[in-house]
C-alpha positions in Angstrom: 38.6 -36.8 -60.9 41.7 -36.8 -58.8 40.7 -37.7 -55.2 43.9 -38.9 -53.5 46.0 -37.1 -50.9 44.4 -34.3 -48.9 41.5 -34.3 -51.4 40.5 -37.9 -50.9 36.8 -38.6 -50.8 35.3 -39.2 -47.4 32.5 -41.7 -48.1 30.8 -40.9 -44.8 30.0 -37.3 -45.8 27.4 -38.2 -48.4 25.9 -41.3 -46.8 22.6 -39.6 -46.1 22.0 -38.9 -49.7 22.5 -42.0 -51.7 24.5 -45.2 -51.9 24.6 -45.6 -55.7 24.7 -43.5 -58.8 21.5 -42.1 -60.3 19.7 -44.8 -62.2 16.9 -42.6 -63.6 14.5 -43.5 -60.7 13.4 -41.2 -58.0 15.0 -41.8 -54.6 15.6 -39.9 -51.4 18.3 -37.2 -51.6 18.1 -36.8 -55.4 15.6 -35.1 -57.7 13.4 -37.0 -60.1 15.0 -37.2 -63.5 13.9 -38.5 -66.9 13.8 -42.3 -67.3 17.0 -42.3 -69.3 18.7 -40.3 -66.5 20.5 -37.0 -66.8 23.4 -36.5 -69.2 26.8 -36.7 -67.4 29.0 -33.7 -68.2 32.5 -34.9 -68.6 35.5 -32.8 -67.7 38.5 -32.4 -70.0 41.1 -33.8 -67.6 39.7 -36.2 -64.9 43.1 -36.1 -63.2 42.7 -32.5 -62.3 40.8 -31.3 -59.2 37.4 -30.0 -60.3 35.8 -27.0 -58.6 32.1 -26.4 -59.4 30.7 -23.0 -58.4 26.9 -22.7 -58.4 25.7 -19.1 -58.9 27.2 -16.3 -60.9 26.5 -13.4 -58.6 29.1 -11.1 -57.1 30.7 -13.9 -55.0 30.5 -16.7 -57.5 31.7 -14.8 -60.5 34.6 -13.2 -58.6 35.6 -16.6 -57.3 35.5 -18.2 -60.7 37.5 -15.4 -62.2 40.3 -15.5 -59.6 40.5 -19.3 -59.6 40.6 -19.4 -63.4 43.3 -16.7 -63.6 45.3 -18.2 -60.8 45.0 -22.0 -61.4 43.1 -22.5 -64.6 45.6 -20.8 -66.8 48.4 -23.1 -65.5 46.1 -26.2 -65.6 46.5 -26.8 -61.9 42.7 -27.4 -61.5 39.5 -27.0 -63.5 36.8 -24.5 -62.7 33.1 -24.7 -63.8 30.6 -22.0 -63.1 26.9 -23.0 -63.2 24.4 -20.2 -63.7 20.9 -20.2 -65.2 21.3 -16.6 -66.6 23.5 -15.7 -69.5 24.7 -12.3 -68.2 25.7 -10.8 -64.9 24.7 -7.6 -63.3 25.9 -6.5 -59.9 22.9 -7.1 -57.6 23.2 -3.7 -55.7 22.5 -2.1 -59.0 19.1 -3.8 -59.6 17.2 -0.8 -58.3 18.8 1.3 -61.0 17.7 -1.2 -63.6 14.2 -1.1 -62.2 14.2 2.7 -62.3 15.7 2.9 -65.8 18.9 4.6 -64.9 21.1 1.6 -65.8 21.1 0.0 -69.2 21.5 -3.8 -68.8 23.0 -4.1 -72.3 25.9 -1.8 -71.5 26.7 -3.0 -68.0 26.1 -6.8 -68.2 29.0 -9.3 -68.2 28.5 -12.1 -70.7 29.3 -15.3 -68.8 30.5 -17.4 -71.8 32.9 -14.7 -73.1 34.1 -13.9 -69.6 34.8 -17.6 -68.9 36.8 -17.9 -72.1 38.9 -14.9 -71.1 39.6 -16.1 -67.6 40.2 -19.9 -68.1 37.1 -21.4 -66.5 34.0 -23.0 -68.0 30.5 -21.7 -68.0 27.5 -24.1 -68.0 24.0 -22.7 -68.3 21.4 -24.4 -66.1 19.5 -24.2 -62.8 20.6 -26.5 -59.9 17.7 -28.7 -58.8 19.5 -31.2 -56.6 22.7 -32.6 -55.1 24.2 -36.1 -54.6 26.9 -35.8 -52.0 27.8 -39.5 -52.1 28.6 -39.4 -55.8 29.7 -35.7 -55.7 27.3 -34.6 -58.5 25.2 -31.5 -59.0 22.0 -32.0 -60.8 20.8 -29.3 -63.4 17.4 -28.9 -64.8 16.8 -28.7 -68.5 17.0 -25.1 -69.8 14.5 -23.6 -72.3 14.3 -20.5 -74.5 11.5 -18.0 -74.5 9.4 -20.1 -76.8 9.6 -23.2 -74.6 12.2 -25.0 -76.7 14.7 -27.0 -74.8 18.3 -25.7 -75.0 20.1 -28.1 -72.7 18.9 -31.4 -71.3 18.9 -32.4 -67.6 22.5 -32.9 -66.6 24.7 -34.1 -63.7 28.0 -32.3 -63.2 30.7 -34.1 -61.1 32.8 -32.1 -58.6 35.7 -32.5 -56.2 35.0 -29.2 -54.4 31.6 -27.6 -54.6 31.0 -23.9 -53.9 27.4 -22.7 -53.3 27.0 -19.0 -54.2 23.3 -18.8 -55.3 22.5 -15.7 -53.3 19.3 -14.9 -51.5 15.7 -13.9 -52.3 13.2 -11.6 -50.8 11.0 -13.0 -48.1 7.3 -12.3 -48.5 6.5 -14.2 -45.3 3.5 -15.8 -47.1 1.7 -12.5 -47.4 -1.5 -13.0 -49.4 -1.2 -11.5 -52.9 2.5 -10.7 -52.7 3.5 -13.2 -55.4 0.6 -12.3 -57.7 0.6 -8.5 -57.5 4.1 -7.4 -56.3 7.5 -7.6 -58.0 10.7 -8.4 -56.2 14.1 -7.3 -57.3 16.1 -10.4 -56.8 17.0 -10.9 -60.5 17.7 -8.8 -63.6 14.6 -10.2 -65.3 12.4 -9.0 -62.4 14.0 -5.5 -62.4 13.5 -5.2 -66.2 9.9 -6.4 -65.8 9.2 -3.7 -63.3 10.7 -1.1 -65.5 8.6 -2.2 -68.5 5.5 -2.2 -66.3 6.4 1.3 -65.1 6.8 2.6 -68.6 3.6 1.0 -69.8 1.6 2.6 -66.9 2.9 6.0 -67.7 2.3 5.8 -71.5 -1.2 4.5 -70.8 -2.0 7.2 -68.3 -0.8 9.9 -70.8 -2.9 8.5 -73.6 -6.1 7.8 -71.8 -9.0 10.2 -72.2 -9.9 10.2 -68.5 -7.8 11.8 -65.7 -5.2 9.8 -63.9 -7.1 7.8 -61.3 -6.0 7.5 -57.6 -3.3 4.8 -57.3 -2.7 4.5 -61.1 0.8 6.0 -60.9 1.4 5.3 -57.3 4.4 3.1 -56.4 4.4 1.4 -53.1 7.7 -0.2 -52.0 7.4 -2.7 -49.2 10.6 -3.0 -47.2 12.9 0.0 -46.4 16.2 -1.7 -46.4 19.0 -0.6 -48.8 17.2 -1.8 -51.9 13.8 -0.3 -51.1 15.2 3.1 -49.9 17.5 3.5 -52.9 14.7 2.6 -55.3 12.4 5.2 -53.7 14.9 8.0 -54.3 15.8 6.7 -57.8 12.2 6.5 -58.9 11.4 10.0 -57.7 14.0 11.4 -60.2 13.3 9.1 -63.1 9.5 9.4 -63.0 9.8 13.1 -63.3 12.4 12.9 -66.0 10.1 10.5 -67.9 7.2 13.0 -67.7 9.6 15.8 -68.8 10.3 13.9 -72.1 6.8 14.8 -73.3 4.1 13.0 -71.2 2.5 16.4 -70.8 -0.9 15.1 -69.6 0.7 13.8 -66.3 1.2 16.3 -63.5 4.1 14.9 -61.3 3.1 16.8 -58.2 -0.6 15.7 -58.4 -0.5 12.3 -60.1 2.8 10.7 -59.0 3.3 9.3 -55.5 5.9 7.0 -53.9 5.3 5.3 -50.5 8.0 3.4 -48.6 6.6 0.9 -46.1 8.7 -0.6 -43.3 7.6 -2.9 -40.4 10.5 -1.8 -38.2 10.6 1.4 -36.2 12.8 3.2 -38.8 14.0 2.7 -42.3 17.4 1.1 -42.9 17.2 -0.9 -39.7 20.6 -2.7 -40.5 22.6 0.6 -40.6 23.5 3.0 -37.8 20.7 5.3 -36.7 22.4 8.5 -37.9 22.6 7.1 -41.5 19.0 6.1 -41.4 18.0 9.6 -40.1 19.9 11.3 -42.9 18.2 9.1 -45.5 14.7 9.7 -43.9 15.2 13.5 -43.9 16.1 13.5 -47.6 13.1 11.3 -48.6 10.7 13.5 -46.7 12.1 16.6 -48.4 11.3 14.8 -51.7 7.7 14.3 -50.5 8.2 10.5 -50.5 5.8 9.1 -47.9 7.7 7.1 -45.3 5.6 4.7 -43.2 7.4 2.9 -40.4 6.0 0.4 -37.9 3.6 -0.6 -40.7 3.0 -4.3 -41.4 1.6 -5.4 -44.7 -1.1 -8.0 -44.4 -2.3 -8.2 -48.1 -1.2 -7.0 -51.5 -4.1 -6.5 -53.9 -4.2 -5.6 -57.6 -5.2 -2.0 -56.7 -3.1 -1.5 -53.6 -1.7 -2.6 -50.2 -3.6 -3.3 -47.0 -1.8 -2.6 -43.7 -2.4 -4.3 -40.3 -3.9 -1.2 -38.8 -6.6 -1.2 -41.5 -5.2 1.5 -43.7 -5.3 0.9 -47.5 -2.7 2.4 -49.8 -4.0 2.7 -53.4 -1.2 1.6 -55.7 -1.1 -0.3 -59.0 2.7 -0.6 -58.9 4.1 -2.6 -55.9 7.6 -3.7 -55.2 8.4 -6.2 -52.5 11.8 -5.5 -51.0 11.3 -6.8 -47.5 13.1 -9.7 -45.8 16.0 -11.9 -46.9 16.0 -15.7 -47.1 17.9 -18.4 -48.8 16.5 -19.8 -52.0 14.0 -22.6 -51.5 16.5 -25.1 -53.1 18.8 -24.9 -50.0 16.1 -26.3 -47.7 15.8 -29.3 -50.1 19.5 -30.2 -50.2 19.0 -33.3 -48.0 21.4 -33.6 -45.1 22.9 -30.1 -45.1 22.2 -27.8 -42.2 20.1 -24.7 -42.9 19.2 -21.7 -40.7 15.7 -20.5 -40.0 16.1 -18.1 -42.9 17.0 -20.9 -45.3 20.7 -20.2 -45.6 23.3 -22.9 -45.4 25.1 -23.0 -42.0 28.9 -22.9 -42.4 31.9 -23.4 -40.1 34.4 -20.6 -39.7 36.3 -22.0 -42.7 33.2 -21.4 -44.8 32.6 -25.2 -45.2 29.1 -26.6 -44.6 28.8 -28.2 -41.1 28.1 -31.6 -42.5 30.2 -31.8 -45.7 33.8 -30.4 -45.9 33.8 -30.7 -49.6 31.1 -28.0 -49.9 31.9 -24.3 -49.3 29.2 -21.6 -49.1 29.7 -17.9 -49.8 27.7 -14.8 -50.3 24.1 -14.2 -49.2 23.2 -17.9 -49.0 25.8 -18.5 -46.3 25.0 -18.3 -42.6 28.1 -17.7 -40.6 28.2 -16.8 -36.9 31.8 -15.7 -36.0 33.0 -16.7 -32.5 32.0 -14.1 -29.9 29.4 -12.5 -32.3 25.6 -12.5 -31.7 24.7 -11.7 -35.3 25.7 -13.6 -38.5 27.8 -12.0 -41.2 25.3 -9.7 -43.0 24.3 -10.4 -46.6 26.2 -7.5 -48.2 28.3 -7.1 -51.3 31.4 -6.5 -49.2 31.0 -9.8 -47.4 30.6 -11.6 -50.6 33.7 -10.0 -52.0 35.7 -10.9 -48.9 34.5 -14.5 -48.8 35.3 -15.0 -52.5 38.9 -14.0 -51.9 39.1 -16.2 -48.8 37.8 -19.3 -50.6 40.5 -18.9 -53.3 43.1 -19.3 -50.5 41.1 -22.2 -49.0 41.1 -24.1 -52.3 44.8 -23.5 -52.7 45.2 -24.9 -49.2 43.2 -28.0 -50.2 45.5 -28.5 -53.2 48.6 -28.5 -51.1 47.3 -30.1 -48.0 47.6 -26.9 -46.0 45.3 -26.5 -43.0 42.3 -24.2 -43.8 42.0 -20.9 -42.0 38.9 -19.3 -40.5 37.2 -16.4 -42.3 37.0 -13.1 -40.5 34.6 -10.6 -41.8 35.7 -6.9 -41.7 32.9 -4.4 -41.7 34.0 -1.3 -43.6 30.7 0.4 -43.1 27.4 1.0 -44.9 26.6 3.3 -47.8 23.1 4.1 -49.2 22.8 5.9 -52.5 19.8 8.2 -52.9 20.2 8.7 -56.6 21.5 12.0 -57.8 20.2 13.7 -54.7 22.8 12.4 -52.2 24.6 9.4 -50.7 24.8 8.8 -46.9 26.7 6.2 -44.9 29.4 5.5 -42.3 32.9 4.2 -42.7 34.2 1.8 -40.0 37.6 1.4 -38.4 38.7 5.0 -38.0 38.4 5.5 -34.3 38.7 2.2 -32.6 35.8 0.6 -34.3 33.6 3.7 -34.3 32.0 4.7 -37.5 32.6 8.0 -39.4 29.4 9.5 -40.8 29.8 10.7 -44.4 27.4 12.2 -46.9 27.3 14.1 -50.2 30.0 13.9 -52.9 32.6 12.0 -50.8 30.0 9.4 -49.8 28.9 9.1 -53.5 32.5 8.6 -54.5 32.9 5.8 -52.0 29.7 4.2 -53.1 30.8 4.1 -56.7 34.2 2.8 -55.6 32.5 -0.4 -54.3 31.3 -1.1 -57.8 34.6 -0.3 -59.3 36.2 -2.8 -56.9 33.8 -5.5 -58.2 34.6 -4.6 -61.8 38.3 -4.7 -61.1 38.0 -8.2 -59.5 36.5 -9.3 -62.8 38.4 -7.3 -65.4 41.4 -5.7 -63.7 42.0 -2.0 -62.8 43.5 -1.0 -66.2 40.4 -2.0 -68.2 38.1 -0.5 -65.6 39.9 2.8 -65.7 39.8 3.0 -69.5 36.1 2.0 -69.6 35.2 4.6 -67.0 36.9 7.4 -68.9 35.2 6.3 -72.1 31.8 6.1 -70.5 32.2 9.7 -69.2 32.2 10.9 -72.8 29.7 8.7 -74.4 27.0 9.0 -71.7 26.5 12.7 -72.4 24.6 12.2 -75.6 22.3 9.5 -74.2 18.9 9.8 -72.5 19.0 10.1 -68.7 16.7 7.1 -68.4 16.1 4.0 -70.5 12.8 4.4 -72.4 12.3 1.0 -73.9 
């Protein structure tokens, strides 16, 4: 790896992790590996600067794409994306996958094919550790559904490392949450909930006895954007599912959706007017909204609240709280916030290692003069990915790095086909402009189109959008398998 000039290795930055390469023995700062040690993944040209991006979410994949298109094509640097999944779905759409209104097979981006088209490398695997002294990322072995090993434990060298592994829901150690509730942090979890939903409906329609209380009751814990959007989406899709021929189920009598939020209102991170508009629509749909309600236990047959109320429910989604993945707390020597995110400087570098950048939901950045960190939103991830492209370009040329400045363009909440509400920022000296209805829905969809354009370009996105408008008319409104 090329490490001279402005990219020279500072030996002090990794001293807390190790002083020698991995020898196959367990030591502080490195994960245990097999006796023979992990395989070393070589890079095609060791003289080129090597950027390793861990995490293929919105931030990581957009960054890999732009770096590959800008520098990889011209062989100015090498880019490797590490991701345990094989396909990418935009995370704000996971509630649609869970409800069955989005087909993963149609919308997913295949990492291997995308990497080939955009001049970077994709390596399947889950990061389990980091050696900052040797500048290596450790990957666990990957296995197929039958338990057969696909790839062995490996160590990938880097010159610049970008952490973009996103965030997970925070169950705060609530008893039963892991056993009986499903989070929507990954595509697999969203698909699993949808399969469970379909199975419960088919079973209820086929059973000789009437639908029992709670059998087709969905309780969503956490009324942030994901929970609120899922509630509205499920209201429509469950009724559509019954309309396809499950005639023994009465939607008005047997179906119930409850949205539980510990704060004083739903959508606590958005302006009150946006939250009020969403609340009004949910109530008109007969979706039960329970605020100032803290969950103390999740059971197989329902949810217990702190005030003693019990909500019968055999389908529970946990969408409350955001924290960094547990791995980040285990990266020895890097500073983490109370929520488990990696603390970064204004240049998006970690506070204790300038060779490591952090973007997206796993980054904790408090801008000067601000009291709250940059929120874990898709627009923040998009802006940070674009900024790090410039930062890496600066590292290649020795140009001083520039601080990242987040621009809040507002918040949008999609309530399925019923409505979209939100506010747009920056119109009247920082004040928000409240929007709803068709225009808000158009803006919400535009956010996804911007993500697609960052990956594929506007020309391809335009053609696919036009084609989809024709082919979707002959398909079921929801995914039934």
